[in-house]
Structure formats: structure tokens, C-alpha cells
C-alpha positions in Angstrom: 62.5 -22.1 -31.8 62.0 -24.0 -28.6 58.3 -24.6 -28.1 58.4 -26.4 -24.8 55.5 -24.8 -22.9 54.2 -25.3 -19.4 50.9 -24.6 -17.7 51.7 -23.3 -14.2 48.8 -23.3 -11.7 48.5 -21.3 -8.6 45.6 -20.0 -6.4 45.2 -16.6 -4.8 43.0 -15.4 -2.0 41.1 -12.9 -4.1 40.8 -11.3 -7.5 43.0 -8.3 -6.6 46.0 -10.5 -5.7 45.4 -12.7 -8.8 45.2 -9.7 -11.1 48.3 -8.1 -9.5 50.2 -11.4 -9.9 49.1 -11.8 -13.5 50.0 -8.2 -14.4 53.5 -8.6 -12.9 54.2 -11.9 -14.8 53.1 -10.3 -18.0 55.1 -7.0 -17.5 58.2 -9.1 -16.6 57.6 -11.1 -19.9 57.7 -14.3 -17.9 54.2 -15.4 -19.1 52.4 -15.0 -22.4 49.0 -15.4 -20.9 47.5 -15.5 -17.4 43.9 -16.6 -17.0 42.0 -16.0 -13.7 39.0 -18.1 -12.7 37.3 -16.8 -9.5 34.9 -18.7 -7.3 37.2 -21.7 -6.6 36.2 -23.5 -3.4 39.3 -25.1 -1.7 39.3 -27.5 1.2 42.7 -28.4 2.6 44.6 -29.1 5.8 46.7 -26.3 7.1 48.5 -25.9 10.5 46.7 -29.0 11.9 43.2 -28.2 10.9 40.9 -28.5 7.9 40.2 -25.2 6.2 37.7 -24.1 3.6 38.4 -21.0 1.5 37.2 -19.3 -1.7 40.1 -18.6 -4.0 40.9 -17.5 -7.5 42.5 -20.2 -9.7 45.3 -18.7 -11.9 46.5 -20.5 -15.1 49.8 -19.3 -16.4 51.0 -20.2 -19.9 54.8 -19.8 -20.3 57.9 -21.5 -21.8 59.1 -24.4 -19.6 62.6 -22.8 -19.4 61.0 -19.8 -17.5 59.5 -21.9 -14.7 62.2 -21.1 -12.1 61.7 -17.3 -12.7 57.9 -17.6 -12.5 58.1 -19.7 -9.3 60.4 -17.1 -7.7 58.0 -14.3 -8.8 54.9 -16.0 -7.4 56.7 -16.7 -4.1 57.8 -13.0 -4.0 54.4 -11.5 -4.7 52.1 -14.0 -3.1 50.6 -13.4 0.3 50.5 -17.1 1.3 53.5 -18.5 3.3 53.4 -21.6 1.1 51.5 -20.8 -2.2 50.4 -23.5 -4.5 52.7 -23.6 -7.5 52.4 -26.5 -9.8 54.0 -26.7 -13.2 52.5 -29.1 -15.8 54.2 -29.8 -19.1 52.1 -29.2 -22.2 52.5 -32.4 -24.2 50.3 -31.3 -27.1 48.9 -28.1 -28.4 48.4 -26.0 -31.5 51.9 -25.4 -32.9 51.1 -21.7 -33.7 49.8 -21.1 -30.1 52.9 -22.7 -28.6 55.2 -20.7 -30.8 53.3 -17.5 -29.8 53.8 -18.3 -26.0 57.5 -18.6 -26.6 57.7 -15.4 -28.8 55.7 -13.3 -26.4 58.1 -14.1 -23.5 61.4 -13.6 -25.4 63.7 -11.2 -23.5 
């Protein structure tokens, strides 16, 4: 069984968007677990000016070979023109957990 797992990070403008995104990824079996952390304060440059926003950080645990699908789903469902989507390889983890991530997302 392939246990190459990724942690995919995105931010959402509010809890409702984050919850909807998480639900969609889980229903599509693209992710095994989606964690939402509200209260994130983001500062960034956008369209020529510095911006400050409160966002929800979303952590998505999924097999690495599902990254392209997840990226497409986030882009489809996200209200931002250019959503943050960052995929980080998991280089170590509890083998049973990593196997669970893969098993829960099997088609």
C-alpha cells in the first residue's frame, strides 16, 4: 500500500467556506481528514496594496497522488481568485495513521 501522504494547506475567508470546502473534500473521498483553525490573522500584498484579514486555516491530510484533484476542487469551490494552496510532503508519521489516510481515500 502506498503511504505517501501530503499535508495541504489553504486559507478561507470564514468558517462557513472552510466547513463547506472540508465537507466537499471528505464527501469526494479526496481527503481523510480536514482540520479548521479559525482566528488566523493574515497580512499580505494584493493588487498593489497591503491587506490584513482574519481567515480560517485549513489543514488537509491526503495521499500525495490525490494532490491534483484536491487542488482542482479547492480552486473550484474557493471564493478567492487566487487561493493559497500549498502541498507539503509528510516525511515522517505514525505508519498506522498514514495507512489510514490512504485507506480512507481509496476510490
